[in-house]
Gaussian input, Z-matrix of N, CA and C with variables (Angstrom, degrees):
# hf/3-21g

backbone

0 1
 N
 C     1     B1
 C     2     B2     1     A1
 N     3     B3     2     A2     1     D1
 C     4     B4     3     A3     2     D2
 C     5     B5     4     A4     3     D3
 N     6     B6     5     A5     4     D4
 C     7     B7     6     A6     5     D5
 C     8     B8     7     A7     6     D6
 N     9     B9     8     A8     7     D7
 C    10    B10     9     A9     8     D8
 C    11    B11    10    A10     9     D9
 N    12    B12    11    A11    10    D10
 C    13    B13    12    A12    11    D11
 C    14    B14    13    A13    12    D12
 N    15    B15    14    A14    13    D13
 C    16    B16    15    A15    14    D14
 C    17    B17    16    A16    15    D15
 N    18    B18    17    A17    16    D16
 C    19    B19    18    A18    17    D17
 C    20    B20    19    A19    18    D18
 N    21    B21    20    A20    19    D19
 C    22    B22    21    A21    20    D20
 C    23    B23    22    A22    21    D21
 N    24    B24    23    A23    22    D22
 C    25    B25    24    A24    23    D23
 C    26    B26    25    A25    24    D24
 N    27    B27    26    A26    25    D25
 C    28    B28    27    A27    26    D26
 C    29    B29    28    A28    27    D27
 N    30    B30    29    A29    28    D28
 C    31    B31    30    A30    29    D29
 C    32    B32    31    A31    30    D30
 N    33    B33    32    A32    31    D31
 C    34    B34    33    A33    32    D32
 C    35    B35    34    A34    33    D33
 N    36    B36    35    A35    34    D34
 C    37    B37    36    A36    35    D35
 C    38    B38    37    A37    36    D36
 N    39    B39    38    A38    37    D37
 C    40    B40    39    A39    38    D38
 C    41    B41    40    A40    39    D39
 N    42    B42    41    A41    40    D40
 C    43    B43    42    A42    41    D41
 C    44    B44    43    A43    42    D42
 N    45    B45    44    A44    43    D43
 C    46    B46    45    A45    44    D44
 C    47    B47    46    A46    45    D45
 N    48    B48    47    A47    46    D46
 C    49    B49    48    A48    47    D47
 C    50    B50    49    A49    48    D48
 N    51    B51    50    A50    49    D49
 C    52    B52    51    A51    50    D50
 C    53    B53    52    A52    51    D51
 N    54    B54    53    A53    52    D52
 C    55    B55    54    A54    53    D53
 C    56    B56    55    A55    54    D54
 N    57    B57    56    A56    55    D55
 C    58    B58    57    A57    56    D56
 C    59    B59    58    A58    57    D57
 N    60    B60    59    A59    58    D58
 C    61    B61    60    A60    59    D59
 C    62    B62    61    A61    60    D60
 N    63    B63    62    A62    61    D61
 C    64    B64    63    A63    62    D62
 C    65    B65    64    A64    63    D63
 N    66    B66    65    A65    64    D64
 C    67    B67    66    A66    65    D65
 C    68    B68    67    A67    66    D66
 N    69    B69    68    A68    67    D67
 C    70    B70    69    A69    68    D68
 C    71    B71    70    A70    69    D69
 N    72    B72    71    A71    70    D70
 C    73    B73    72    A72    71    D71
 C    74    B74    73    A73    72    D72
 N    75    B75    74    A74    73    D73
 C    76    B76    75    A75    74    D74
 C    77    B77    76    A76    75    D75
 N    78    B78    77    A77    76    D76
 C    79    B79    78    A78    77    D77
 C    80    B80    79    A79    78    D78
 N    81    B81    80    A80    79    D79
 C    82    B82    81    A81    80    D80
 C    83    B83    82    A82    81    D81
 N    84    B84    83    A83    82    D82
 C    85    B85    84    A84    83    D83
 C    86    B86    85    A85    84    D84
 N    87    B87    86    A86    85    D85
 C    88    B88    87    A87    86    D86
 C    89    B89    88    A88    87    D87
 N    90    B90    89    A89    88    D88
 C    91    B91    90    A90    89    D89
 C    92    B92    91    A91    90    D90
 N    93    B93    92    A92    91    D91
 C    94    B94    93    A93    92    D92
 C    95    B95    94    A94    93    D93
 N    96    B96    95    A95    94    D94
 C    97    B97    96    A96    95    D95
 C    98    B98    97    A97    96    D96
 N    99    B99    98    A98    97    D97
 C   100   B100    99    A99    98    D98
 C   101   B101   100   A100    99    D99
 N   102   B102   101   A101   100   D100
 C   103   B103   102   A102   101   D101
 C   104   B104   103   A103   102   D102
 N   105   B105   104   A104   103   D103
 C   106   B106   105   A105   104   D104
 C   107   B107   106   A106   105   D105
 N   108   B108   107   A107   106   D106
 C   109   B109   108   A108   107   D107
 C   110   B110   109   A109   108   D108
 N   111   B111   110   A110   109   D109
 C   112   B112   111   A111   110   D110
 C   113   B113   112   A112   111   D111
 N   114   B114   113   A113   112   D112
 C   115   B115   114   A114   113   D113
 C   116   B116   115   A115   114   D114
 N   117   B117   116   A116   115   D115
 C   118   B118   117   A117   116   D116
 C   119   B119   118   A118   117   D117
 N   120   B120   119   A119   118   D118
 C   121   B121   120   A120   119   D119
 C   122   B122   121   A121   120   D120
 N   123   B123   122   A122   121   D121
 C   124   B124   123   A123   122   D122
 C   125   B125   124   A124   123   D123
 N   126   B126   125   A125   124   D124
 C   127   B127   126   A126   125   D125
 C   128   B128   127   A127   126   D126
 N   129   B129   128   A128   127   D127
 C   130   B130   129   A129   128   D128
 C   131   B131   130   A130   129   D129
 N   132   B132   131   A131   130   D130
 C   133   B133   132   A132   131   D131
 C   134   B134   133   A133   132   D132
 N   135   B135   134   A134   133   D133
 C   136   B136   135   A135   134   D134
 C   137   B137   136   A136   135   D135
 N   138   B138   137   A137   136   D136
 C   139   B139   138   A138   137   D137
 C   140   B140   139   A139   138   D138
 N   141   B141   140   A140   139   D139
 C   142   B142   141   A141   140   D140
 C   143   B143   142   A142   141   D141
 N   144   B144   143   A143   142   D142
 C   145   B145   144   A144   143   D143
 C   146   B146   145   A145   144   D144
 N   147   B147   146   A146   145   D145
 C   148   B148   147   A147   146   D146
 C   149   B149   148   A148   147   D147
 N   150   B150   149   A149   148   D148
 C   151   B151   150   A150   149   D149
 C   152   B152   151   A151   150   D150
 N   153   B153   152   A152   151   D151
 C   154   B154   153   A153   152   D152
 C   155   B155   154   A154   153   D153
 N   156   B156   155   A155   154   D154
 C   157   B157   156   A156   155   D155
 C   158   B158   157   A157   156   D156
 N   159   B159   158   A158   157   D157
 C   160   B160   159   A159   158   D158
 C   161   B161   160   A160   159   D159
 N   162   B162   161   A161   160   D160
 C   163   B163   162   A162   161   D161
 C   164   B164   163   A163   162   D162
 N   165   B165   164   A164   163   D163
 C   166   B166   165   A165   164   D164
 C   167   B167   166   A166   165   D165
 N   168   B168   167   A167   166   D166
 C   169   B169   168   A168   167   D167
 C   170   B170   169   A169   168   D168
 N   171   B171   170   A170   169   D169
 C   172   B172   171   A171   170   D170
 C   173   B173   172   A172   171   D171
 N   174   B174   173   A173   172   D172
 C   175   B175   174   A174   173   D173
 C   176   B176   175   A175   174   D174
 N   177   B177   176   A176   175   D175
 C   178   B178   177   A177   176   D176
 C   179   B179   178   A178   177   D177
 N   180   B180   179   A179   178   D178
 C   181   B181   180   A180   179   D179
 C   182   B182   181   A181   180   D180
 N   183   B183   182   A182   181   D181
 C   184   B184   183   A183   182   D182
 C   185   B185   184   A184   183   D183
 N   186   B186   185   A185   184   D184
 C   187   B187   186   A186   185   D185
 C   188   B188   187   A187   186   D186
 N   189   B189   188   A188   187   D187
 C   190   B190   189   A189   188   D188
 C   191   B191   190   A190   189   D189
 N   192   B192   191   A191   190   D190
 C   193   B193   192   A192   191   D191
 C   194   B194   193   A193   192   D192
 N   195   B195   194   A194   193   D193
 C   196   B196   195   A195   194   D194
 C   197   B197   196   A196   195   D195
 N   198   B198   197   A197   196   D196
 C   199   B199   198   A198   197   D197
 C   200   B200   199   A199   198   D198
 N   201   B201   200   A200   199   D199
 C   202   B202   201   A201   200   D200
 C   203   B203   202   A202   201   D201
 N   204   B204   203   A203   202   D202
 C   205   B205   204   A204   203   D203
 C   206   B206   205   A205   204   D204
 N   207   B207   206   A206   205   D205
 C   208   B208   207   A207   206   D206
 C   209   B209   208   A208   207   D207
 N   210   B210   209   A209   208   D208
 C   211   B211   210   A210   209   D209
 C   212   B212   211   A211   210   D210
 N   213   B213   212   A212   211   D211
 C   214   B214   213   A213   212   D212
 C   215   B215   214   A214   213   D213
 N   216   B216   215   A215   214   D214
 C   217   B217   216   A216   215   D215
 C   218   B218   217   A217   216   D216
 N   219   B219   218   A218   217   D217
 C   220   B220   219   A219   218   D218
 C   221   B221   220   A220   219   D219
 N   222   B222   221   A221   220   D220
 C   223   B223   222   A222   221   D221
 C   224   B224   223   A223   222   D222
 N   225   B225   224   A224   223   D223
 C   226   B226   225   A225   224   D224
 C   227   B227   226   A226   225   D225
 N   228   B228   227   A227   226   D226
 C   229   B229   228   A228   227   D227
 C   230   B230   229   A229   228   D228
 N   231   B231   230   A230   229   D229
 C   232   B232   231   A231   230   D230
 C   233   B233   232   A232   231   D231
 N   234   B234   233   A233   232   D232
 C   235   B235   234   A234   233   D233
 C   236   B236   235   A235   234   D234
 N   237   B237   236   A236   235   D235
 C   238   B238   237   A237   236   D236
 C   239   B239   238   A238   237   D237
 N   240   B240   239   A239   238   D238
 C   241   B241   240   A240   239   D239
 C   242   B242   241   A241   240   D240
 N   243   B243   242   A242   241   D241
 C   244   B244   243   A243   242   D242
 C   245   B245   244   A244   243   D243
 N   246   B246   245   A245   244   D244
 C   247   B247   246   A246   245   D245
 C   248   B248   247   A247   246   D246
 N   249   B249   248   A248   247   D247
 C   250   B250   249   A249   248   D248
 C   251   B251   250   A250   249   D249
 N   252   B252   251   A251   250   D250
 C   253   B253   252   A252   251   D251
 C   254   B254   253   A253   252   D252
 N   255   B255   254   A254   253   D253
 C   256   B256   255   A255   254   D254
 C   257   B257   256   A256   255   D255
 N   258   B258   257   A257   256   D256
 C   259   B259   258   A258   257   D257
 C   260   B260   259   A259   258   D258
 N   261   B261   260   A260   259   D259
 C   262   B262   261   A261   260   D260
 C   263   B263   262   A262   261   D261
 N   264   B264   263   A263   262   D262
 C   265   B265   264   A264   263   D263
 C   266   B266   265   A265   264   D264
 N   267   B267   266   A266   265   D265
 C   268   B268   267   A267   266   D266
 C   269   B269   268   A268   267   D267
 N   270   B270   269   A269   268   D268
 C   271   B271   270   A270   269   D269
 C   272   B272   271   A271   270   D270
 N   273   B273   272   A272   271   D271
 C   274   B274   273   A273   272   D272
 C   275   B275   274   A274   273   D273
 N   276   B276   275   A275   274   D274
 C   277   B277   276   A276   275   D275
 C   278   B278   277   A277   276   D276
 N   279   B279   278   A278   277   D277
 C   280   B280   279   A279   278   D278
 C   281   B281   280   A280   279   D279
 N   282   B282   281   A281   280   D280
 C   283   B283   282   A282   281   D281
 C   284   B284   283   A283   282   D282
 N   285   B285   284   A284   283   D283
 C   286   B286   285   A285   284   D284
 C   287   B287   286   A286   285   D285
 N   288   B288   287   A287   286   D286
 C   289   B289   288   A288   287   D287
 C   290   B290   289   A289   288   D288
 N   291   B291   290   A290   289   D289
 C   292   B292   291   A291   290   D290
 C   293   B293   292   A292   291   D291
 N   294   B294   293   A293   292   D292
 C   295   B295   294   A294   293   D293
 C   296   B296   295   A295   294   D294
 N   297   B297   296   A296   295   D295
 C   298   B298   297   A297   296   D296
 C   299   B299   298   A298   297   D297
 N   300   B300   299   A299   298   D298
 C   301   B301   300   A300   299   D299
 C   302   B302   301   A301   300   D300
 N   303   B303   302   A302   301   D301
 C   304   B304   303   A303   302   D302
 C   305   B305   304   A304   303   D303
 N   306   B306   305   A305   304   D304
 C   307   B307   306   A306   305   D305
 C   308   B308   307   A307   306   D306
 N   309   B309   308   A308   307   D307
 C   310   B310   309   A309   308   D308
 C   311   B311   310   A310   309   D309
 N   312   B312   311   A311   310   D310
 C   313   B313   312   A312   311   D311
 C   314   B314   313   A313   312   D312

   B1=1.4701
   B2=1.5195
   B3=1.3189
   B4=1.4658
   B5=1.5015
   B6=1.3601
   B7=1.4542
   B8=1.4634
   B9=1.3311
   B10=1.4455
   B11=1.4957
   B12=1.3047
   B13=1.4832
   B14=1.5475
   B15=1.3521
   B16=1.4525
   B17=1.5020
   B18=1.3233
   B19=1.4836
   B20=1.5318
   B21=1.3105
   B22=1.4889
   B23=1.5238
   B24=1.3030
   B25=1.4431
   B26=1.4948
   B27=1.3768
   B28=1.4734
   B29=1.5469
   B30=1.3205
   B31=1.4160
   B32=1.4877
   B33=1.2980
   B34=1.4604
   B35=1.5466
   B36=1.3253
   B37=1.4485
   B38=1.5374
   B39=1.3181
   B40=1.4951
   B41=1.4989
   B42=1.3492
   B43=1.4365
   B44=1.4894
   B45=1.3241
   B46=1.4377
   B47=1.5579
   B48=1.3070
   B49=1.4315
   B50=1.5494
   B51=1.2931
   B52=1.4704
   B53=1.5273
   B54=1.3067
   B55=1.4327
   B56=1.5114
   B57=1.3651
   B58=1.4114
   B59=1.5644
   B60=1.3135
   B61=1.4676
   B62=1.5551
   B63=1.3655
   B64=1.4223
   B65=1.5294
   B66=1.2771
   B67=1.4982
   B68=1.5113
   B69=1.3250
   B70=1.5154
   B71=1.4938
   B72=1.3539
   B73=1.4543
   B74=1.5109
   B75=1.2872
   B76=1.4619
   B77=1.5226
   B78=1.3049
   B79=1.4508
   B80=1.5225
   B81=1.3200
   B82=1.4670
   B83=1.5271
   B84=1.3386
   B85=1.4489
   B86=1.5174
   B87=1.3555
   B88=1.4551
   B89=1.4982
   B90=1.2986
   B91=1.4760
   B92=1.5380
   B93=1.3161
   B94=1.4430
   B95=1.5377
   B96=1.3275
   B97=1.4729
   B98=1.4859
   B99=1.3528
   B100=1.4801
   B101=1.5657
   B102=1.3045
   B103=1.4269
   B104=1.5163
   B105=1.3204
   B106=1.4445
   B107=1.5656
   B108=1.2634
   B109=1.4870
   B110=1.5163
   B111=1.2756
   B112=1.4888
   B113=1.5220
   B114=1.3398
   B115=1.4853
   B116=1.5478
   B117=1.3103
   B118=1.4481
   B119=1.5426
   B120=1.3147
   B121=1.4245
   B122=1.5777
   B123=1.3250
   B124=1.4229
   B125=1.5460
   B126=1.3427
   B127=1.4751
   B128=1.5427
   B129=1.3132
   B130=1.4666
   B131=1.5477
   B132=1.3257
   B133=1.4401
   B134=1.5461
   B135=1.2909
   B136=1.4779
   B137=1.4876
   B138=1.3302
   B139=1.4718
   B140=1.5533
   B141=1.3187
   B142=1.4357
   B143=1.4957
   B144=1.3250
   B145=1.4219
   B146=1.4972
   B147=1.3423
   B148=1.4488
   B149=1.5290
   B150=1.3214
   B151=1.4510
   B152=1.5333
   B153=1.3458
   B154=1.4666
   B155=1.4859
   B156=1.3733
   B157=1.4878
   B158=1.5396
   B159=1.3332
   B160=1.4306
   B161=1.5915
   B162=1.3312
   B163=1.4986
   B164=1.4969
   B165=1.3170
   B166=1.5162
   B167=1.5122
   B168=1.3402
   B169=1.4939
   B170=1.5522
   B171=1.3327
   B172=1.4618
   B173=1.5259
   B174=1.3069
   B175=1.4926
   B176=1.5716
   B177=1.2500
   B178=1.4700
   B179=1.5143
   B180=1.3194
   B181=1.5215
   B182=1.5553
   B183=1.3129
   B184=1.4541
   B185=1.5268
   B186=1.3037
   B187=1.4710
   B188=1.5468
   B189=1.3416
   B190=1.4742
   B191=1.5501
   B192=1.3050
   B193=1.4652
   B194=1.5102
   B195=1.3433
   B196=1.4359
   B197=1.5308
   B198=1.3268
   B199=1.4471
   B200=1.4784
   B201=1.3375
   B202=1.4566
   B203=1.5436
   B204=1.3289
   B205=1.4605
   B206=1.5211
   B207=1.2978
   B208=1.4936
   B209=1.5073
   B210=1.3554
   B211=1.4731
   B212=1.5189
   B213=1.3043
   B214=1.4769
   B215=1.4989
   B216=1.3460
   B217=1.4578
   B218=1.5442
   B219=1.3432
   B220=1.4915
   B221=1.5336
   B222=1.2970
   B223=1.4578
   B224=1.5313
   B225=1.3373
   B226=1.4912
   B227=1.5343
   B228=1.3075
   B229=1.5111
   B230=1.5122
   B231=1.3074
   B232=1.4875
   B233=1.5342
   B234=1.3464
   B235=1.5111
   B236=1.5262
   B237=1.3099
   B238=1.4868
   B239=1.5291
   B240=1.3287
   B241=1.4505
   B242=1.5016
   B243=1.3585
   B244=1.4535
   B245=1.5702
   B246=1.3195
   B247=1.4521
   B248=1.5262
   B249=1.3134
   B250=1.4873
   B251=1.5359
   B252=1.3089
   B253=1.4445
   B254=1.4789
   B255=1.3611
   B256=1.4636
   B257=1.5556
   B258=1.3543
   B259=1.4313
   B260=1.5163
   B261=1.3155
   B262=1.4863
   B263=1.4760
   B264=1.3202
   B265=1.4508
   B266=1.5492
   B267=1.3345
   B268=1.3958
   B269=1.4972
   B270=1.3308
   B271=1.4571
   B272=1.5166
   B273=1.3417
   B274=1.4456
   B275=1.5431
   B276=1.3181
   B277=1.4714
   B278=1.5506
   B279=1.2821
   B280=1.4784
   B281=1.5395
   B282=1.3363
   B283=1.4867
   B284=1.4998
   B285=1.3516
   B286=1.4417
   B287=1.5713
   B288=1.2877
   B289=1.4867
   B290=1.5428
   B291=1.3021
   B292=1.4665
   B293=1.5729
   B294=1.3024
   B295=1.4728
   B296=1.5091
   B297=1.3105
   B298=1.4731
   B299=1.5349
   B300=1.3480
   B301=1.4759
   B302=1.5384
   B303=1.3071
   B304=1.4456
   B305=1.5420
   B306=1.3415
   B307=1.4704
   B308=1.5150
   B309=1.3242
   B310=1.4652
   B311=1.5316
   B312=1.3518
   B313=1.4893
   B314=1.4950
   A1=110.22
   A2=114.90
   A3=118.20
   A4=110.65
   A5=113.40
   A6=118.61
   A7=108.75
   A8=113.69
   A9=117.53
   A10=110.22
   A11=115.95
   A12=122.56
   A13=108.70
   A14=116.24
   A15=118.24
   A16=112.18
   A17=117.81
   A18=121.43
   A19=108.08
   A20=115.92
   A21=119.41
   A22=111.96
   A23=116.24
   A24=120.86
   A25=109.43
   A26=116.89
   A27=120.02
   A28=111.99
   A29=117.14
   A30=116.91
   A31=112.60
   A32=119.70
   A33=123.34
   A34=109.92
   A35=118.18
   A36=121.96
   A37=111.33
   A38=113.68
   A39=119.71
   A40=111.29
   A41=117.70
   A42=122.44
   A43=111.96
   A44=117.86
   A45=123.68
   A46=108.92
   A47=119.71
   A48=123.07
   A49=110.12
   A50=116.45
   A51=123.64
   A52=108.82
   A53=116.82
   A54=120.91
   A55=110.73
   A56=119.44
   A57=122.47
   A58=111.68
   A59=117.03
   A60=118.97
   A61=106.92
   A62=117.90
   A63=120.48
   A64=110.99
   A65=116.28
   A66=121.32
   A67=108.51
   A68=117.48
   A69=119.12
   A70=113.07
   A71=118.47
   A72=119.78
   A73=114.78
   A74=119.42
   A75=120.95
   A76=112.30
   A77=117.87
   A78=123.11
   A79=106.56
   A80=117.09
   A81=120.82
   A82=112.74
   A83=117.52
   A84=120.24
   A85=112.94
   A86=118.26
   A87=122.36
   A88=110.61
   A89=117.42
   A90=122.64
   A91=111.49
   A92=118.73
   A93=119.56
   A94=112.50
   A95=115.56
   A96=119.79
   A97=112.44
   A98=119.58
   A99=121.74
   A100=108.58
   A101=120.39
   A102=119.10
   A103=114.72
   A104=114.61
   A105=121.60
   A106=111.64
   A107=117.20
   A108=120.42
   A109=110.99
   A110=116.42
   A111=121.93
   A112=111.30
   A113=115.64
   A114=121.93
   A115=108.96
   A116=119.61
   A117=123.52
   A118=110.33
   A119=116.70
   A120=123.89
   A121=112.48
   A122=115.56
   A123=121.28
   A124=114.71
   A125=115.11
   A126=120.67
   A127=107.92
   A128=117.89
   A129=118.44
   A130=111.83
   A131=117.70
   A132=121.48
   A133=109.23
   A134=120.31
   A135=122.30
   A136=109.60
   A137=118.36
   A138=119.08
   A139=110.17
   A140=118.04
   A141=120.00
   A142=112.42
   A143=116.75
   A144=121.35
   A145=111.26
   A146=119.53
   A147=123.28
   A148=110.28
   A149=118.36
   A150=122.61
   A151=108.76
   A152=114.32
   A153=117.74
   A154=112.29
   A155=116.54
   A156=120.00
   A157=108.65
   A158=114.96
   A159=118.50
   A160=112.32
   A161=114.03
   A162=118.99
   A163=109.41
   A164=116.37
   A165=117.27
   A166=109.94
   A167=117.95
   A168=119.54
   A169=107.35
   A170=118.00
   A171=120.29
   A172=109.01
   A173=119.15
   A174=121.96
   A175=108.64
   A176=118.03
   A177=120.60
   A178=109.75
   A179=116.35
   A180=119.79
   A181=109.37
   A182=115.93
   A183=118.66
   A184=111.84
   A185=117.84
   A186=122.44
   A187=112.38
   A188=113.21
   A189=116.08
   A190=111.08
   A191=119.95
   A192=122.49
   A193=114.19
   A194=117.93
   A195=120.42
   A196=110.22
   A197=114.49
   A198=116.59
   A199=112.61
   A200=116.71
   A201=121.16
   A202=108.68
   A203=117.38
   A204=119.98
   A205=110.21
   A206=116.45
   A207=121.28
   A208=113.27
   A209=112.99
   A210=117.81
   A211=108.04
   A212=116.28
   A213=120.23
   A214=114.07
   A215=118.09
   A216=121.09
   A217=111.88
   A218=117.80
   A219=119.28
   A220=107.23
   A221=114.00
   A222=120.54
   A223=109.24
   A224=115.19
   A225=118.36
   A226=110.01
   A227=116.39
   A228=119.04
   A229=110.35
   A230=119.13
   A231=121.07
   A232=109.25
   A233=115.32
   A234=116.58
   A235=108.87
   A236=117.49
   A237=117.90
   A238=113.25
   A239=115.95
   A240=120.37
   A241=111.72
   A242=116.13
   A243=120.73
   A244=109.75
   A245=115.80
   A246=119.22
   A247=111.31
   A248=116.05
   A249=119.62
   A250=109.79
   A251=115.93
   A252=121.04
   A253=114.00
   A254=115.49
   A255=121.88
   A256=109.10
   A257=117.06
   A258=118.86
   A259=111.58
   A260=117.52
   A261=121.81
   A262=110.49
   A263=118.85
   A264=124.53
   A265=108.06
   A266=115.77
   A267=120.02
   A268=114.72
   A269=115.46
   A270=118.67
   A271=111.97
   A272=116.48
   A273=120.31
   A274=112.26
   A275=116.60
   A276=120.78
   A277=110.23
   A278=116.51
   A279=121.29
   A280=108.72
   A281=116.10
   A282=119.45
   A283=112.13
   A284=116.89
   A285=119.62
   A286=110.48
   A287=115.18
   A288=120.10
   A289=109.05
   A290=118.62
   A291=122.96
   A292=109.20
   A293=113.54
   A294=117.77
   A295=111.47
   A296=118.97
   A297=122.04
   A298=111.28
   A299=115.84
   A300=121.03
   A301=110.94
   A302=115.75
   A303=122.78
   A304=109.55
   A305=116.59
   A306=123.16
   A307=110.39
   A308=120.44
   A309=117.30
   A310=110.55
   A311=113.78
   A312=117.04
   A313=112.29
   D1=135.32
   D2=179.55
   D3=-107.96
   D4=159.00
   D5=173.15
   D6=-100.46
   D7=160.27
   D8=175.42
   D9=-73.56
   D10=153.83
   D11=177.91
   D12=-60.43
   D13=-41.01
   D14=-178.23
   D15=-64.76
   D16=-33.38
   D17=177.34
   D18=-58.51
   D19=-49.56
   D20=179.57
   D21=-61.45
   D22=-38.00
   D23=-179.32
   D24=-65.77
   D25=-41.91
   D26=178.06
   D27=-65.40
   D28=-38.92
   D29=177.13
   D30=-63.08
   D31=-37.29
   D32=175.85
   D33=-66.53
   D34=-41.62
   D35=177.29
   D36=-59.28
   D37=-45.41
   D38=178.44
   D39=-60.63
   D40=-43.13
   D41=178.03
   D42=-58.98
   D43=-46.98
   D44=-179.89
   D45=-65.51
   D46=-44.84
   D47=177.75
   D48=-57.34
   D49=-44.35
   D50=-179.03
   D51=-60.70
   D52=-44.64
   D53=-178.22
   D54=-65.93
   D55=-43.03
   D56=179.44
   D57=-65.41
   D58=-38.11
   D59=-175.73
   D60=-76.35
   D61=-30.38
   D62=175.99
   D63=-57.98
   D64=-39.69
   D65=-178.28
   D66=-64.76
   D67=-31.23
   D68=-179.64
   D69=-86.21
   D70=-32.50
   D71=-170.15
   D72=-111.43
   D73=-30.44
   D74=-171.22
   D75=-98.95
   D76=160.22
   D77=175.53
   D78=-79.97
   D79=155.05
   D80=-176.08
   D81=-63.34
   D82=-35.20
   D83=-174.73
   D84=-88.53
   D85=-2.16
   D86=-179.90
   D87=-150.01
   D88=103.30
   D89=-176.01
   D90=-64.31
   D91=-15.89
   D92=-178.69
   D93=-116.48
   D94=20.59
   D95=-177.57
   D96=-60.24
   D97=-34.75
   D98=-178.53
   D99=-69.11
   D100=-22.45
   D101=174.31
   D102=-86.34
   D103=-25.70
   D104=179.81
   D105=-75.34
   D106=-6.91
   D107=175.36
   D108=-58.74
   D109=-34.26
   D110=179.61
   D111=-54.63
   D112=-31.74
   D113=-175.89
   D114=-66.90
   D115=-22.50
   D116=177.52
   D117=-66.68
   D118=-20.68
   D119=-179.78
   D120=-106.97
   D121=15.31
   D122=177.88
   D123=76.78
   D124=17.48
   D125=-178.91
   D126=-109.95
   D127=124.69
   D128=176.85
   D129=-57.36
   D130=139.69
   D131=-171.13
   D132=-57.43
   D133=-35.84
   D134=-179.10
   D135=-64.22
   D136=-35.75
   D137=178.36
   D138=-73.80
   D139=-35.08
   D140=171.73
   D141=-59.15
   D142=-39.26
   D143=177.48
   D144=-64.60
   D145=-34.97
   D146=177.73
   D147=-62.02
   D148=-32.97
   D149=174.85
   D150=-60.45
   D151=-47.67
   D152=-178.88
   D153=-65.53
   D154=-32.34
   D155=176.61
   D156=-65.68
   D157=-42.93
   D158=-179.44
   D159=-62.91
   D160=-35.89
   D161=174.84
   D162=-61.55
   D163=-44.83
   D164=-176.45
   D165=-69.81
   D166=-34.96
   D167=-179.67
   D168=-68.09
   D169=-40.05
   D170=176.41
   D171=-60.82
   D172=-41.92
   D173=178.49
   D174=-63.27
   D175=-43.44
   D176=179.06
   D177=-60.48
   D178=-44.88
   D179=179.39
   D180=-59.17
   D181=-43.39
   D182=179.97
   D183=-65.54
   D184=-43.08
   D185=177.96
   D186=-63.65
   D187=-34.32
   D188=-177.67
   D189=-79.04
   D190=-18.33
   D191=-176.87
   D192=-104.94
   D193=-20.96
   D194=-179.01
   D195=-96.56
   D196=140.73
   D197=-179.27
   D198=-72.80
   D199=-36.07
   D200=-177.16
   D201=-137.44
   D202=107.22
   D203=-176.98
   D204=-67.89
   D205=150.18
   D206=176.37
   D207=-71.20
   D208=-43.92
   D209=177.87
   D210=-96.27
   D211=112.16
   D212=-174.90
   D213=-93.73
   D214=-2.92
   D215=-176.23
   D216=-81.82
   D217=-12.19
   D218=176.95
   D219=-124.75
   D220=108.91
   D221=-178.53
   D222=-84.08
   D223=170.53
   D224=177.58
   D225=-62.45
   D226=-35.61
   D227=176.68
   D228=-63.39
   D229=-44.83
   D230=178.90
   D231=-61.47
   D232=-41.62
   D233=-177.77
   D234=-69.01
   D235=-38.09
   D236=177.90
   D237=-64.03
   D238=-37.30
   D239=175.79
   D240=-63.83
   D241=-40.72
   D242=177.35
   D243=-64.70
   D244=-37.58
   D245=-179.91
   D246=-67.45
   D247=-37.75
   D248=176.71
   D249=-65.18
   D250=-44.21
   D251=176.92
   D252=-58.83
   D253=-47.15
   D254=-178.87
   D255=-64.28
   D256=-37.76
   D257=178.99
   D258=-61.24
   D259=-42.76
   D260=179.87
   D261=-68.03
   D262=-40.60
   D263=178.83
   D264=-61.56
   D265=-44.17
   D266=-179.77
   D267=-62.21
   D268=-38.57
   D269=173.80
   D270=-59.87
   D271=-46.54
   D272=179.19
   D273=-61.35
   D274=-43.85
   D275=179.13
   D276=-65.65
   D277=-39.70
   D278=-179.11
   D279=-64.76
   D280=-45.19
   D281=177.15
   D282=-59.61
   D283=-42.64
   D284=178.97
   D285=-64.93
   D286=-41.14
   D287=179.36
   D288=-63.67
   D289=-44.75
   D290=178.50
   D291=-57.89
   D292=-45.98
   D293=179.75
   D294=-63.49
   D295=-40.56
   D296=177.73
   D297=-66.23
   D298=-38.83
   D299=178.83
   D300=-66.33
   D301=-36.32
   D302=-177.95
   D303=-74.76
   D304=-32.63
   D305=-175.90
   D306=-123.76
   D307=65.12
   D308=-178.75
   D309=-68.60
   D310=146.97
   D311=179.30
   D312=-91.34

C-alpha cells in the first residue's frame, strides 16, 4: 500500500512546525517541557495534552461552522496541523507515563 505524496509532504510540514514551536515553547533539554507543566498541578502531562487537544477541536468546530472567523491568523489547516502534532505528542507522553507507572522508582 502506498501513501499519497501530499501525506508525506504534510508529515514533513508538521515536523518542521513542531521544531519551530519547540524553540518558542520548550526548554532546550526537554522538548516536551511545556506539556510537563501540568504535572506541577498533579495532572499527568498526557492528560494536560488532552486539554490542549480539546481546545484545538473546539477551534476546528468554530472554524467549520462560522462563515468568517474573528481571528484570521489561525486557519483551519493550521489548527488541524496543531491537532495532529498534539496527538503525536500525547502518544509519546502517554507511553512515558505508562512506563513510569509500570516501573515506579
